[in-house]
PLY file of the C-alpha trace (Angstrom):
ply
format ascii 1.0
element vertex 337
property float x
property float y
property float z
element edge 336
property int vertex1
property int vertex2
end_header
229.06 5.80 185.46
225.49 5.61 186.37
223.59 8.89 186.87
222.73 9.51 190.71
219.14 10.15 191.60
218.75 13.92 192.54
216.76 14.70 195.50
214.58 17.62 194.55
213.51 19.72 197.70
211.95 22.76 195.59
209.28 20.18 193.72
205.85 19.83 195.29
204.83 16.11 195.79
207.69 15.06 193.77
207.55 11.35 192.12
209.58 11.48 189.32
213.20 9.96 189.02
214.66 12.77 187.52
212.72 15.86 188.87
215.57 18.05 187.66
215.88 17.24 184.38
216.48 20.09 181.81
213.36 20.04 180.36
211.46 20.46 183.51
209.33 23.52 183.90
211.28 26.48 185.81
208.14 26.57 188.43
207.87 22.99 188.51
211.66 22.63 189.71
211.58 25.39 192.23
208.32 25.53 193.25
208.88 25.82 196.94
211.42 28.50 196.59
210.89 32.10 198.18
210.31 34.95 195.95
212.58 37.77 196.67
211.15 41.31 196.23
213.82 43.31 194.08
213.09 46.42 196.31
211.88 48.26 193.21
208.64 49.32 192.11
208.42 49.87 188.30
206.64 52.96 187.81
204.92 53.91 184.69
206.49 56.32 182.78
205.17 59.98 184.07
204.24 62.62 181.42
205.56 65.97 183.12
203.34 68.58 184.06
204.27 71.69 183.04
201.17 74.21 182.48
201.32 75.84 185.81
203.19 79.12 186.27
202.94 79.76 182.23
199.29 81.12 182.53
197.70 83.57 184.64
196.61 82.04 187.99
194.37 83.44 190.87
193.19 82.26 194.06
189.27 82.31 194.72
187.88 82.44 198.04
184.66 84.07 199.35
182.92 84.04 195.80
181.90 82.12 193.12
183.90 83.39 190.39
186.44 85.97 189.39
186.02 88.91 187.11
188.59 90.08 184.72
188.36 93.66 182.98
189.84 94.45 179.45
190.48 98.06 178.44
191.15 98.77 175.00
193.25 101.49 173.24
192.88 105.15 173.41
193.07 107.52 170.87
195.26 110.71 170.56
193.99 114.05 168.84
195.47 117.49 168.19
194.00 120.39 170.63
192.51 123.35 168.90
193.03 126.58 170.52
190.31 127.70 172.70
188.51 124.73 172.70
188.07 122.83 176.06
189.55 119.43 176.95
186.94 117.42 178.24
188.24 113.87 178.90
185.62 112.13 176.29
188.22 109.69 174.81
187.38 107.04 177.45
188.92 103.34 176.48
186.33 100.55 175.94
185.90 98.29 178.40
184.83 94.40 178.48
184.69 91.80 181.13
185.80 88.02 181.01
184.38 85.82 184.37
185.73 82.32 184.90
184.12 79.86 187.37
185.47 77.04 189.45
184.66 73.64 188.20
183.07 70.99 190.74
185.61 69.30 193.13
187.93 66.73 191.06
188.98 63.60 193.16
190.97 60.65 192.95
191.19 58.06 195.83
192.38 54.63 196.86
191.61 52.58 200.00
194.62 50.77 201.68
193.57 48.02 203.60
195.81 47.58 207.00
196.17 43.73 206.66
197.30 43.99 203.12
200.11 46.60 204.31
200.93 44.08 207.37
201.36 41.02 204.93
202.99 42.62 202.00
206.62 42.67 201.82
206.85 46.44 200.51
204.90 49.80 200.80
202.59 51.11 198.32
201.28 54.06 200.16
203.75 56.69 198.92
203.12 55.13 195.72
199.48 55.57 195.57
199.60 59.23 196.98
201.98 60.05 194.22
199.96 58.63 191.61
196.94 60.31 193.04
198.94 63.66 192.94
199.85 63.28 189.51
196.49 62.49 188.14
195.11 65.95 189.36
198.21 67.33 187.77
197.46 65.78 184.41
193.76 66.93 184.51
194.90 70.69 185.53
197.67 70.31 182.45
194.59 69.27 179.79
192.21 71.79 181.14
194.82 74.58 180.35
196.32 73.42 177.18
192.55 72.90 175.72
191.38 76.14 176.93
194.61 78.11 175.12
193.64 76.03 171.72
190.26 77.40 172.25
191.34 80.84 172.78
193.35 81.00 169.76
190.32 80.51 167.87
188.29 83.54 169.54
187.69 86.89 168.71
188.90 89.73 171.37
185.94 90.68 173.50
186.78 94.68 173.14
185.07 95.38 169.63
184.33 99.04 169.87
186.03 101.69 168.63
189.20 102.47 168.33
189.23 98.47 168.22
188.27 95.85 167.68
191.30 94.36 169.30
192.86 91.18 167.65
191.73 87.86 168.71
193.82 84.70 168.67
195.42 83.32 165.67
195.75 79.72 164.06
198.93 78.95 161.95
198.44 75.99 159.66
201.70 74.02 158.55
199.62 71.39 156.12
198.09 68.12 156.46
200.67 65.56 157.69
203.35 67.96 158.74
203.02 67.52 162.23
206.46 66.18 162.84
208.11 68.23 160.07
210.72 70.08 161.96
211.45 72.87 159.45
207.63 73.60 159.20
207.64 73.86 163.00
210.57 76.11 162.98
208.64 78.38 160.19
205.61 78.43 162.59
207.77 79.40 165.56
208.96 82.74 163.80
205.52 83.28 162.32
204.29 83.01 165.74
206.95 85.63 167.28
205.85 88.19 164.58
202.16 87.75 165.09
202.88 88.21 168.96
204.87 91.46 168.11
202.21 92.85 165.94
199.73 92.52 168.60
202.14 94.02 170.98
202.47 91.35 173.49
205.14 91.35 175.92
208.43 89.27 174.75
208.46 87.87 178.26
206.38 84.96 179.34
205.95 83.42 175.74
205.44 79.62 175.73
205.37 76.85 173.31
204.08 73.41 173.95
204.85 70.35 171.57
204.32 66.59 171.52
207.27 64.98 172.38
208.04 63.61 169.08
207.65 67.24 167.89
210.06 68.21 170.29
212.64 65.82 169.52
212.29 65.81 165.73
213.42 69.85 166.49
216.49 68.78 167.90
217.43 66.17 165.38
216.37 67.69 162.28
216.93 71.38 161.98
220.34 72.93 161.62
221.71 74.00 165.00
222.27 77.81 164.32
218.31 78.24 164.31
218.22 76.52 167.58
218.88 78.25 171.05
220.59 75.25 172.98
221.77 74.82 176.37
224.94 72.41 176.04
226.01 72.80 179.73
229.41 71.58 181.01
229.54 69.12 178.66
227.04 68.76 176.37
225.10 66.77 178.88
221.78 68.62 178.71
221.59 68.19 174.93
222.88 64.59 174.95
219.94 63.86 177.57
217.31 65.41 175.35
216.80 68.40 177.32
218.91 70.67 175.32
216.49 72.68 173.12
215.63 76.21 174.80
213.82 78.35 172.98
213.22 79.47 168.98
212.47 82.99 168.06
212.65 84.04 172.30
209.61 81.37 172.79
210.30 78.95 175.52
209.68 75.26 174.25
208.22 72.56 176.48
207.01 69.10 175.97
204.00 67.40 177.22
201.72 64.31 176.62
198.74 66.56 178.07
198.12 68.51 174.71
194.86 67.76 172.84
197.27 66.62 170.23
195.32 65.28 166.87
192.74 64.27 169.75
189.51 64.42 167.36
186.45 65.83 169.06
186.83 66.26 172.89
183.33 66.24 174.78
182.34 67.92 177.73
182.32 66.20 180.50
179.54 66.41 183.67
181.40 68.70 186.30
182.90 71.05 184.26
181.63 74.35 184.30
184.33 76.16 181.90
184.24 75.29 178.23
187.29 72.58 177.72
185.36 70.56 174.62
185.88 71.09 170.98
187.25 69.54 167.76
190.98 68.94 167.78
191.61 66.73 165.16
194.22 68.79 163.39
196.06 70.21 166.51
199.56 70.11 166.51
201.09 72.35 169.16
200.46 75.84 171.24
202.45 78.96 171.30
201.39 81.39 173.60
201.97 84.44 175.98
201.09 84.21 179.79
197.75 86.36 179.37
196.05 83.87 176.62
194.14 82.23 179.68
193.88 82.11 183.55
193.26 79.58 186.13
191.31 80.24 189.47
192.09 77.88 192.21
189.78 77.53 195.24
191.52 74.17 196.41
195.04 73.50 194.95
196.30 69.78 194.55
196.05 68.26 198.13
196.39 64.98 199.06
194.57 63.68 202.13
194.28 60.69 204.49
191.29 59.92 206.72
191.83 59.80 210.44
191.69 57.21 213.00
187.56 57.20 213.04
187.54 56.06 209.84
190.63 53.49 210.26
189.00 51.94 213.02
185.77 51.32 211.41
186.71 50.17 208.03
190.72 48.62 208.81
192.38 50.92 206.83
192.90 54.25 205.15
191.53 56.29 202.43
194.02 58.31 200.55
191.93 60.99 199.08
193.29 63.71 196.15
191.66 66.65 195.49
191.47 69.72 193.32
188.92 72.69 192.69
189.97 75.01 189.81
188.53 76.46 186.97
190.37 77.62 183.60
188.92 79.95 181.05
190.41 81.91 177.89
191.55 85.55 179.11
193.33 87.60 175.89
192.81 85.48 172.74
195.50 87.62 171.09
198.17 86.01 173.12
196.97 82.70 171.93
198.35 80.87 168.89
197.60 77.22 167.63
199.47 75.29 165.15
197.25 73.25 162.97
197.92 70.41 160.28
195.24 72.07 158.02
0 1
1 2
2 3
3 4
4 5
5 6
6 7
7 8
8 9
9 10
10 11
11 12
12 13
13 14
14 15
15 16
16 17
17 18
18 19
19 20
20 21
21 22
22 23
23 24
24 25
25 26
26 27
27 28
28 29
29 30
30 31
31 32
32 33
33 34
34 35
35 36
36 37
37 38
38 39
39 40
40 41
41 42
42 43
43 44
44 45
45 46
46 47
47 48
48 49
49 50
50 51
51 52
52 53
53 54
54 55
55 56
56 57
57 58
58 59
59 60
60 61
61 62
62 63
63 64
64 65
65 66
66 67
67 68
68 69
69 70
70 71
71 72
72 73
73 74
74 75
75 76
76 77
77 78
78 79
79 80
80 81
81 82
82 83
83 84
84 85
85 86
86 87
87 88
88 89
89 90
90 91
91 92
92 93
93 94
94 95
95 96
96 97
97 98
98 99
99 100
100 101
101 102
102 103
103 104
104 105
105 106
106 107
107 108
108 109
109 110
110 111
111 112
112 113
113 114
114 115
115 116
116 117
117 118
118 119
119 120
120 121
121 122
122 123
123 124
124 125
125 126
126 127
127 128
128 129
129 130
130 131
131 132
132 133
133 134
134 135
135 136
136 137
137 138
138 139
139 140
140 141
141 142
142 143
143 144
144 145
145 146
146 147
147 148
148 149
149 150
150 151
151 152
152 153
153 154
154 155
155 156
156 157
157 158
158 159
159 160
160 161
161 162
162 163
163 164
164 165
165 166
166 167
167 168
168 169
169 170
170 171
171 172
172 173
173 174
174 175
175 176
176 177
177 178
178 179
179 180
180 181
181 182
182 183
183 184
184 185
185 186
186 187
187 188
188 189
189 190
190 191
191 192
192 193
193 194
194 195
195 196
196 197
197 198
198 199
199 200
200 201
201 202
202 203
203 204
204 205
205 206
206 207
207 208
208 209
209 210
210 211
211 212
212 213
213 214
214 215
215 216
216 217
217 218
218 219
219 220
220 221
221 222
222 223
223 224
224 225
225 226
226 227
227 228
228 229
229 230
230 231
231 232
232 233
233 234
234 235
235 236
236 237
237 238
238 239
239 240
240 241
241 242
242 243
243 244
244 245
245 246
246 247
247 248
248 249
249 250
250 251
251 252
252 253
253 254
254 255
255 256
256 257
257 258
258 259
259 260
260 261
261 262
262 263
263 264
264 265
265 266
266 267
267 268
268 269
269 270
270 271
271 272
272 273
273 274
274 275
275 276
276 277
277 278
278 279
279 280
280 281
281 282
282 283
283 284
284 285
285 286
286 287
287 288
288 289
289 290
290 291
291 292
292 293
293 294
294 295
295 296
296 297
297 298
298 299
299 300
300 301
301 302
302 303
303 304
304 305
305 306
306 307
307 308
308 309
309 310
310 311
311 312
312 313
313 314
314 315
315 316
316 317
317 318
318 319
319 320
320 321
321 322
322 323
323 324
324 325
325 326
326 327
327 328
328 329
329 330
330 331
331 332
332 333
333 334
334 335
335 336
């Protein structure tokens, strides 16, 4: 039986006798057919922002900076009968001033005609991306600041001090994913914080995601405090590791993990730059650093006057904050040195 001649209504300017032959390109056979929108916008995987709340935070208003006061230790002496007590044992005092960085912004322009013609909406997605960009910048500033605090001496140097400064735990070159080395670093960090009389509350560790999962997969379960939930759901989803040695564990891609040298950026009025080639994680207590916020992360949209002039909306995210070291005794950096 002879082959029938197929009529191809999906092919542009068809002149061939076999427009639907098996070897014909897909887009050629079906050129005029409509592309249907799946209803989904595939989002880039977002790194979690977790620094806010793990350090001290203060609002900055009606001033250009915030002052933090340190007081050192006092001594106790025996009283000699017949001698006056004159109150001469005042504690040594020092200060730390944290200023606000310049206004950080992220923005996009959404043209009205594009919104009208498009069969999907990007406005809410753009707003979310802008907010996330600001939150990432927040985390990066905080983590770099804590790493720098771990390398600092304490501002109190007078007797009966000096007070202890920051600490660095070296786990050896190439051991950044060695789970047992990381566990040993946790217990060493807990001992260091205890020796410095830091509170047991508010202790946090931040690791690279691969380090976090190495801890779950490689280390004996009797060392780790895991949250199993009702049916091991948290553990099976990769959320099961809660703490080691009383230190809460978080993971983030915003650490300066093995990042080399990070230079200062115009607009930064606090120090976030430094050498981070050996950086392999942070363990700290809440007093290690402080953030001052003049304008918290916000997303703004232009009004009708701008919309009429430019036939679209400008979506702007803004953040005005600064981060600085506070009590370096509360900061510990893990290094692969």
